[in-house]
ZADO-1210 file (C-alpha; in nm, 4 decimals, padded with zeros to 6 digits):
<atoms>
<atom x="-02.2643" y="-05.2054" z="-01.2379" code="VAL" pos="1"/>
<atom x="-02.1287" y="-05.5097" z="-01.0555" code="ALA" pos="2"/>
<atom x="-02.0160" y="-05.4783" z="-00.6928" code="VAL" pos="3"/>
<atom x="-01.8476" y="-05.7542" z="-00.4945" code="HIS" pos="4"/>
<atom x="-01.8121" y="-05.6764" z="-00.1243" code="GLY" pos="5"/>
<atom x="-01.6189" y="-05.8323" z="00.1612" code="THR" pos="6"/>
<atom x="-01.9414" y="-05.8184" z="00.3665" code="ALA" pos="7"/>
<atom x="-02.3079" y="-05.8056" z="00.2600" code="PRO" pos="8"/>
<atom x="-02.4036" y="-05.4881" z="00.0747" code="ILE" pos="9"/>
<atom x="-02.6399" y="-05.2748" z="00.2826" code="ALA" pos="10"/>
<atom x="-02.6956" y="-05.0188" z="00.0050" code="ARG" pos="11"/>
<atom x="-02.5711" y="-04.9454" z="-00.3453" code="LEU" pos="12"/>
<atom x="-02.6723" y="-04.5954" z="-00.4518" code="SER" pos="13"/>
<atom x="-02.6669" y="-04.4499" z="-00.8022" code="ILE" pos="14"/>
<atom x="-02.6097" y="-04.0744" z="-00.7839" code="ILE" pos="15"/>
<atom x="-02.6777" y="-03.8483" z="-01.0861" code="VAL" pos="16"/>
<atom x="-02.6054" y="-03.4751" z="-01.0581" code="ASN" pos="17"/>
<atom x="-02.6092" y="-03.5037" z="-00.6788" code="GLY" pos="18"/>
<atom x="-02.9464" y="-03.6822" z="-00.6557" code="ASP" pos="19"/>
<atom x="-02.9857" y="-04.0465" z="-00.5570" code="GLU" pos="20"/>
<atom x="-03.1937" y="-04.1917" z="-00.8399" code="ILE" pos="21"/>
<atom x="-03.1853" y="-04.5585" z="-00.7378" code="ALA" pos="22"/>
<atom x="-03.0647" y="-04.7851" z="-00.4628" code="HIS" pos="23"/>
<atom x="-03.0267" y="-05.1603" z="-00.4257" code="LEU" pos="24"/>
<atom x="-02.9246" y="-05.3991" z="-00.1519" code="SER" pos="25"/>
<atom x="-02.8291" y="-05.7616" z="-00.1408" code="GLY" pos="26"/>
<atom x="-02.5688" y="-06.0106" z="-00.0303" code="GLY" pos="27"/>
<atom x="-02.1933" y="-05.9844" z="-00.0905" code="PRO" pos="28"/>
<atom x="-02.2654" y="-05.9114" z="-00.4595" code="GLU" pos="29"/>
<atom x="-02.5041" y="-05.6642" z="-00.6247" code="VAL" pos="30"/>
<atom x="-02.5565" y="-05.6234" z="-01.0000" code="ASN" pos="31"/>
<atom x="-02.7497" y="-05.3510" z="-01.1819" code="TYR" pos="32"/>
<atom x="-02.8052" y="-05.3145" z="-01.5523" code="ARG" pos="33"/>
<atom x="-03.0390" y="-05.0600" z="-01.7006" code="GLY" pos="34"/>
<atom x="-03.0953" y="-04.6993" z="-01.7903" code="LYS" pos="35"/>
<atom x="-02.9880" y="-04.4532" z="-01.5264" code="LEU" pos="36"/>
<atom x="-03.2117" y="-04.1541" z="-01.5747" code="HIS" pos="37"/>
<atom x="-03.3360" y="-03.9288" z="-01.8527" code="PRO" pos="38"/>
<atom x="-03.0717" y="-03.6550" z="-01.8383" code="VAL" pos="39"/>
<atom x="-03.0574" y="-03.3604" z="-02.0765" code="ALA" pos="40"/>
<atom x="-02.7378" y="-03.3954" z="-02.2759" code="LEU" pos="41"/>
<atom x="-02.7124" y="-03.0265" z="-02.3637" code="ASP" pos="42"/>
<atom x="-02.5296" y="-02.9614" z="-02.0350" code="ALA" pos="43"/>
<atom x="-02.2549" y="-03.1644" z="-01.8656" code="PRO" pos="44"/>
<atom x="-02.3893" y="-03.4186" z="-01.6198" code="SER" pos="45"/>
<atom x="-02.2203" y="-03.6664" z="-01.3883" code="TRP" pos="46"/>
<atom x="-02.2895" y="-03.9959" z="-01.2187" code="CYS" pos="47"/>
<atom x="-02.1200" y="-04.2092" z="-00.9555" code="TYR" pos="48"/>
<atom x="-02.1875" y="-04.5234" z="-00.7532" code="ILE" pos="49"/>
<atom x="-02.1702" y="-04.5333" z="-00.3708" code="ARG" pos="50"/>
<atom x="-02.1658" y="-04.8602" z="-00.1749" code="VAL" pos="51"/>
<atom x="-02.2151" y="-04.9164" z="00.1994" code="VAL" pos="52"/>
<atom x="-02.1635" y="-05.2626" z="00.3486" code="GLN" pos="53"/>
<atom x="-02.3433" y="-05.3943" z="00.6570" code="THR" pos="54"/>
<atom x="-02.0157" y="-05.3652" z="00.8503" code="ASP" pos="55"/>
<atom x="-02.0075" y="-04.9886" z="00.7813" code="GLY" pos="56"/>
<atom x="-01.7272" y="-04.9929" z="00.5221" code="HIS" pos="57"/>
<atom x="-01.7882" y="-04.7731" z="00.2178" code="MET" pos="58"/>
<atom x="-01.6650" y="-04.7390" z="-00.1390" code="ALA" pos="59"/>
<atom x="-01.7545" y="-04.5143" z="-00.4315" code="TRP" pos="60"/>
<atom x="-01.6600" y="-04.4802" z="-00.7943" code="SER" pos="61"/>
<atom x="-01.4944" y="-04.1897" z="-00.9651" code="SER" pos="62"/>
<atom x="-01.7454" y="-03.9611" z="-01.1349" code="PRO" pos="63"/>
<atom x="-01.8502" y="-04.0476" z="-01.4867" code="ILE" pos="64"/>
<atom x="-01.9107" y="-03.7343" z="-01.6962" code="TRP" pos="65"/>
<atom x="-02.1462" y="-03.7272" z="-01.9941" code="PHE" pos="66"/>
<atom x="-02.3334" y="-03.4778" z="-02.2051" code="GLY" pos="67"/>
</atoms>
C-alpha cells in the first residue's frame, strides 16, 4: 500500500472483515508492505484501506475480496 496525501496522514487503517488489524501514520506519504492477517480462505473475506489526513479529509479503497 502506498498513500500520497495532500496533507500529512494522521492515520492509515487496514481493515479486514470489519476489524482494524493495523494502523500507521506519517507525513504526506505512507507506505506499508507485509502480510495483512492470517485469514481462513475457506470463506470469503474482504479488506480495504482507510486514510484520514490531519486536515480531516478522508479516503478509502474499494474492498478487495479473497478466499
